[in-house]
C-alpha positions as CSV (number, residue, x, y, z in Angstrom):
1,X,21.4,61.2,-77.9
2,X,20.2,59.5,-81.1
3,X,17.1,60.4,-83.1
4,X,16.0,58.7,-86.3
5,X,13.0,59.7,-88.3
6,X,12.5,57.9,-91.6
7,X,9.8,58.1,-94.1
8,X,9.5,56.3,-97.4
9,X,6.6,56.9,-99.8
10,X,5.8,55.3,-103.2
11,X,2.8,55.8,-105.5
12,X,1.8,54.4,-108.9
13,X,-1.1,56.2,-110.6
14,X,-2.9,55.4,-113.9
15,X,-6.3,56.5,-115.1
16,X,-7.9,53.4,-113.6
17,X,-6.0,52.8,-110.4
18,X,-3.7,54.2,-107.7
19,X,-1.4,52.2,-105.4
20,X,0.2,54.0,-102.5
21,X,2.6,52.7,-99.8
22,X,4.2,54.5,-97.0
23,X,6.6,53.5,-94.2
24,X,7.3,55.8,-91.1
25,X,9.9,55.1,-88.4
26,X,10.4,57.2,-85.3
27,X,13.2,56.3,-82.9
28,X,14.9,58.2,-80.1
29,X,17.5,57.3,-77.5
30,X,18.5,59.7,-74.8
31,X,21.3,59.0,-72.3
32,X,21.4,55.3,-73.5
33,X,17.7,54.8,-72.8
34,X,15.2,54.3,-75.6
35,X,12.4,56.9,-75.3
36,X,10.6,56.4,-78.6
37,X,10.3,53.4,-81.0
38,X,7.4,53.1,-83.4
39,X,6.8,51.9,-87.0
40,X,3.9,52.3,-89.3
41,X,3.3,50.8,-92.8
42,X,0.2,51.8,-94.8
43,X,-0.9,50.4,-98.2
44,X,-3.9,51.6,-100.3
45,X,-5.0,50.2,-103.6
46,X,-7.7,52.4,-105.2
47,X,-9.7,51.4,-108.3
48,X,-11.5,54.4,-109.9
49,X,-15.1,53.8,-110.9
50,X,-15.4,57.3,-112.3
51,X,-12.9,60.1,-112.5
52,X,-13.8,61.0,-108.9
53,X,-15.3,57.9,-107.2
54,X,-13.1,55.0,-106.2
55,X,-13.2,51.8,-104.2
56,X,-10.3,50.2,-102.5
57,X,-10.2,46.4,-102.4
58,X,-7.2,46.7,-100.1
59,X,-6.6,49.3,-97.4
60,X,-4.1,48.0,-94.8
61,X,-2.0,49.3,-92.0
62,X,0.6,47.7,-89.8
63,X,1.7,49.5,-86.6
64,X,4.2,48.8,-83.8
65,X,4.8,51.0,-80.8
66,X,6.8,49.7,-77.9
67,X,5.8,52.6,-75.6
68,X,2.1,52.1,-76.2
69,X,2.5,48.4,-75.5
70,X,1.6,47.4,-79.1
71,X,3.9,44.6,-80.3
72,X,2.0,44.5,-83.6
73,X,-1.4,45.9,-84.8
74,X,-2.7,45.0,-88.2
75,X,-5.8,46.5,-89.8
76,X,-7.3,45.4,-93.2
77,X,-10.5,46.3,-95.0
78,X,-12.1,47.6,-98.2
79,X,-13.1,51.2,-98.6
80,X,-15.0,53.6,-100.8
81,X,-13.7,57.1,-101.5
82,X,-14.1,60.3,-103.4
83,X,-11.5,62.5,-105.1
84,X,-12.8,66.0,-104.1
85,X,-10.1,67.9,-106.0
86,X,-7.7,66.6,-108.6
87,X,-5.7,69.4,-110.3
88,X,-2.1,69.8,-111.2
89,X,-1.6,71.9,-108.0
90,X,-4.0,70.2,-105.5
91,X,-5.2,66.7,-104.7
92,X,-7.8,66.0,-102.0
93,X,-9.5,62.7,-101.3
94,X,-11.6,61.1,-98.6
95,X,-12.1,57.4,-97.9
96,X,-13.7,55.1,-95.3
97,X,-15.1,51.6,-94.7
98,X,-15.3,48.6,-92.5
99,X,-12.2,46.8,-91.3
100,X,-10.8,43.9,-89.3
101,X,-8.1,44.7,-86.7
102,X,-5.9,42.6,-84.5
103,X,-3.6,43.8,-81.8
104,X,-0.8,41.8,-80.2
105,X,0.4,43.4,-77.0
106,X,4.0,43.4,-75.9
107,X,3.1,42.7,-72.2
108,X,-0.2,41.9,-70.6
109,X,-1.5,41.4,-67.0
110,X,-1.7,37.8,-65.7
111,X,-4.6,35.8,-67.2
112,X,-5.2,38.4,-70.0
113,X,-4.9,37.5,-73.7
114,X,-1.8,39.0,-75.5
115,X,-3.8,39.1,-78.8
116,X,-7.2,40.6,-79.4
117,X,-9.2,41.3,-82.5
118,X,-12.4,43.1,-83.5
119,X,-14.4,44.6,-86.3
120,X,-13.6,48.2,-86.9
121,X,-14.5,51.3,-88.9
122,X,-11.8,53.4,-90.5
123,X,-11.6,56.6,-92.6
124,X,-9.5,59.5,-93.5
125,X,-8.6,62.3,-95.8
126,X,-5.5,63.5,-97.5
127,X,-4.7,66.9,-99.1
128,X,-1.6,67.6,-101.1
129,X,-1.1,71.2,-102.4
130,X,1.8,72.6,-104.5
131,X,2.1,76.1,-103.0
132,X,4.8,77.2,-105.4
133,X,7.1,75.4,-107.8
134,X,9.5,74.6,-104.9
135,X,7.1,74.3,-101.9
136,X,4.6,71.5,-101.3
137,X,2.2,71.2,-98.3
138,X,0.2,68.1,-97.2
139,X,-2.3,67.1,-94.5
140,X,-3.1,63.5,-93.8
141,X,-5.7,62.2,-91.3
142,X,-6.6,58.6,-90.6
143,X,-8.8,57.1,-87.8
144,X,-9.6,53.6,-86.7
145,X,-12.6,53.0,-84.4
146,X,-12.4,49.5,-82.9
147,X,-13.3,47.8,-79.6
148,X,-11.7,49.0,-76.4
149,X,-9.8,45.7,-76.1
150,X,-7.9,46.4,-79.4
151,X,-7.1,50.1,-78.6
152,X,-10.5,51.8,-79.0
153,X,-10.3,55.0,-81.1
154,X,-7.0,55.8,-82.6
155,X,-6.0,58.4,-85.1
156,X,-2.9,59.8,-86.9
157,X,-2.8,63.3,-88.1
158,X,0.1,64.8,-90.0
159,X,0.8,68.2,-91.4
160,X,3.9,68.7,-93.4
161,X,5.8,70.7,-96.0
162,X,8.6,70.0,-98.4
163,X,11.1,72.5,-100.0
164,X,12.9,71.6,-103.2
165,X,16.6,72.3,-102.6
166,X,18.0,71.2,-105.9
167,X,17.3,68.3,-108.3
168,X,15.5,65.5,-106.5
169,X,16.7,66.6,-103.1
170,X,14.0,68.0,-100.8
171,X,14.0,69.3,-97.2
172,X,10.9,68.0,-95.4
173,X,9.3,69.0,-92.1
174,X,6.2,67.6,-90.6
175,X,4.1,67.5,-87.4
176,X,2.6,64.1,-86.5
177,X,0.0,63.5,-83.8
178,X,-0.7,59.8,-82.9
179,X,-3.4,59.0,-80.4
180,X,-4.8,55.8,-79.0
181,X,-7.7,56.1,-76.6
182,X,-7.4,52.7,-74.8
183,X,-3.8,51.5,-74.8
184,X,-3.2,48.0,-73.2
185,X,-2.1,47.5,-69.7
186,X,1.3,45.8,-69.2
187,X,2.2,43.0,-66.9
188,X,2.8,45.3,-63.9
189,X,-0.5,47.3,-64.3
190,X,1.0,50.3,-66.2
191,X,-1.1,51.8,-69.0
């Protein structure tokens, strides 16, 4: 059995802007058979209008999940947002806006398109809280509301914590719930 869970996160913040990028990989193989294989990349570029209000000229997400029949899904759109709390211990923001999404399916039924696109609406919230000097908690929720052909309603919810072990080494644990309301049907009729 092999299991790989990988997360990379980078952020650059100034008084005028914030750029965030994240990559998440989940892979599992049991008895020589792949049972999970998904990748997600998100990028947000926020430009602060005031110390609380911001707009995002770019909010993008790439998603790939073999077991949900998604060869590739790309979503891109602008957003507006509000920084509800911004202290040394706690950060909480909300965002949302229109988007364009396109989904390429791994397998499709005969005579069906293997690529569909639609207008969409997306939004989300993120809370980061430093519980103690060594323990951090976070909650991240994102949703995408698109046409049924491109997957319908999908969301990603994550709750996690990190514990400082020593220096820059952290131990992290998180719970992730991904949901797609209308996954595509493959070439043999399985959804």
